[in-house]
N, C-alpha and C positions, 0 to 999 in steps of 0.2 A: 464256603469261603475259598477255595482254589479259584473259581470262575470268576470271582471279583477280582482276586490278585492278577488272574490272567488279563483279564480287563483293562485293571489298572496299568499294568505292564505295556500293554499295547497301546494304549493312548498315551502313556508317556513316551513312546516312540515316535506315535503318528503327529502328536503336536508340534514338537520342535521342527521336524520336517515340515510340516504345512506352513510354519511360522517363517522357516527359511525360505521357502518356496515365495510367499508373498511379499517378504522384504526385497528377494532378488527380482522380482516383478516391478515393485515400486523404485527399486534402483534403477532398473532399465529404463523405466519411464522419464527419470528425471535430466534435463537437459541443460548444459550452461549456455545459454544464450549471451553471445557478445559480439561487437562491432563497433562501426561508426557512423553516425548520421549526419549527411552533408548537403549542401545545396545542390539543387540540379545543375544549374546555371554555370556557377564557378567553382564547385567543389571543394566549399570550405566548410570545416567543421562546424555545427550550430550547437551552442551551448543551452545547457538549461531545457532540452527538450525532454516532453513526459512521455515515458515508457510506462503502459499499464497493462498487465494482463485482465484481459475481458472477463467479466463475471466473478473475478476474485479480490478484487479491492485489494491490489497489492502491484508493486511498480516500482521504477527507479526513474532518474535523470541523468542526461549527458555531463560530462563535466565541461572545463572551458574550452577542450578541443573535440568535443563532439562524440567521445568516446563514451562507450555503457557497457556493463554486464549484468544479467540477471539470471536467477534459476526460473527455469520454466518447466512445463510438462509436456510430451509429445500430443500433438493436437490441439494446443492452446492456440488463442488468438491474440496477437498482442499490437496493441496500438500505439501509433508514434503520432504526437501533437504538439504543435508548437503555436504562437501567435505569429500572425504572419504568415504561416504555411499551411497547406491543405494536409488534412489528417490522412495518415496512410495506414491499413489494417494488413498485417502481416501474421501468416498461418504457418505453425510449426508442423512439419510432416509427420503422421502419427508412423509411418515405416521408417523414420531418420535412422540410419546406422550409426552407432555410437552413441554419446552423451555431450557433444559437442557440438555447437553450430555457429558458424559465424555469418555475418551477413555487412554488407553496406546500403544502408537505407538513403535514398535521395528524397529530399524534400522539395516540393514545387511552392512559389510564393502565391499566396492566396491573397487577390487585391478585394478590398471591401469599400464600399462606397457610401459615404456618409451623407447624411441630409443637408441641405445647405445651412448655413448659420448668417445670419443678416446682423450685424453689430452698428447700433445706432447711439448716439451722444446722449448726455442727460439734457433734460429741458433746459434746467437752470442750474446755476452754482448752489442755490441751497438745497434744491434736491439731490446733487451729487454729494454734499456733505451730509445729508441726512441718512443716504443710503451707504457712504463709506462708514459712518458712525455704527450703523445697525447691520452691517454685515459681520458675520461670524467667520472668525479668520479658523481654518483647521488646525489640529494639533499637528505640532512637528515630529519627528521621528522619534526623538527622546521623550518627549511627555506620552506618546502613544507606548514607548517602550517600558515605561515606567508604570503606566497602568496596567498592562499585560504583565509585570512582574509580580502582582500580588498573589496571596495564596488562593483566594476564589476565583481569579480569573484563570490561573494555571489548571487549577482542578476542573474548571470548565472547558478550557480547551483541551486537555486531556481526554474528557469523554465525549468531545464532539469531534476532534480533527481524525482523520483517518492515519493510519500506521505508515511510514515511510516502506523504501522498499527492503531494506535489512530489517526493520523489525516484523515485516509481515511475512519474509521468508523464514526467518528464524521460527515465527509463532507455527508456521506451517509445517516446518520441518520437525518442531515439538510434538505439534499434535498427532503427525504421522507415527514419530518414533513410539509415543505413548500408546496409541492404538497398537502398535505390533508388539510393545511389551507385553501388552496383557491380551494377547490374542489367543481365545480358546479358555479363558478364564474372565471370571467377574473382577472388574476393577475396584479398587478399595475405595469406601465413601469415606467424604469428611462431615458426616454428621456428628461423629461422636470426637472429633479432632478441636482440642482445646486452642490449637494456635489459628486454626480456622476461624472459629468463634469469635475468637480475639480481634482480626481483622476486620470480621463482619460486624460487631458491635462497634469499632473505630468508623468504619464506613457509615453507619447508621449515624451517629454522632455528627459526621461531618457534612450530612446532608446529601451524601451520594446518591440514595434512593429517591428523593424528592424530584417531583414531575418538573422538568424544567421548560419554562413558557417560550 
């Protein structure tokens, strides 16, 4: 009995120390990456540049002045991409000192050659009138917004669209904090949680688990 108590006392001292060391290691690897994305020829800020962390499905975009900020880890690969510019891949040094890193990323214009298009007139007025009547006019922005605002479409978009930079960063930090919180012990299971069953039944009735074509 005394040996068991001794083991329990020893483990009670070891686990907090190990959890603290693991948290300090994770904290040291987190880097706040910030800076500005500019054109290489005129040094003007480029808005709406996609900044994606390779292999982690999270990122952010630049504001109207080309400024950005994102949380990354040391050793990550960050890709800068925008329509009309060549994509750039930047690596975060593993031996970076501190937890902040600023960069000025220059983007080079990407020339795209489109195939030639030949415009020809209609053969006759009757053919023009027939094609004009049968041509399907695409929906305007208001019609598209109304169709995307119904409950079924919102659920579909939530299930298929990736999370933005803030959502992905918050989810990653919550998962890491949850792992550190239950480090050295068994995490609780929701199999007997009535609230979890309630959410599961609601999702089942909505059809969230149906195979989407």
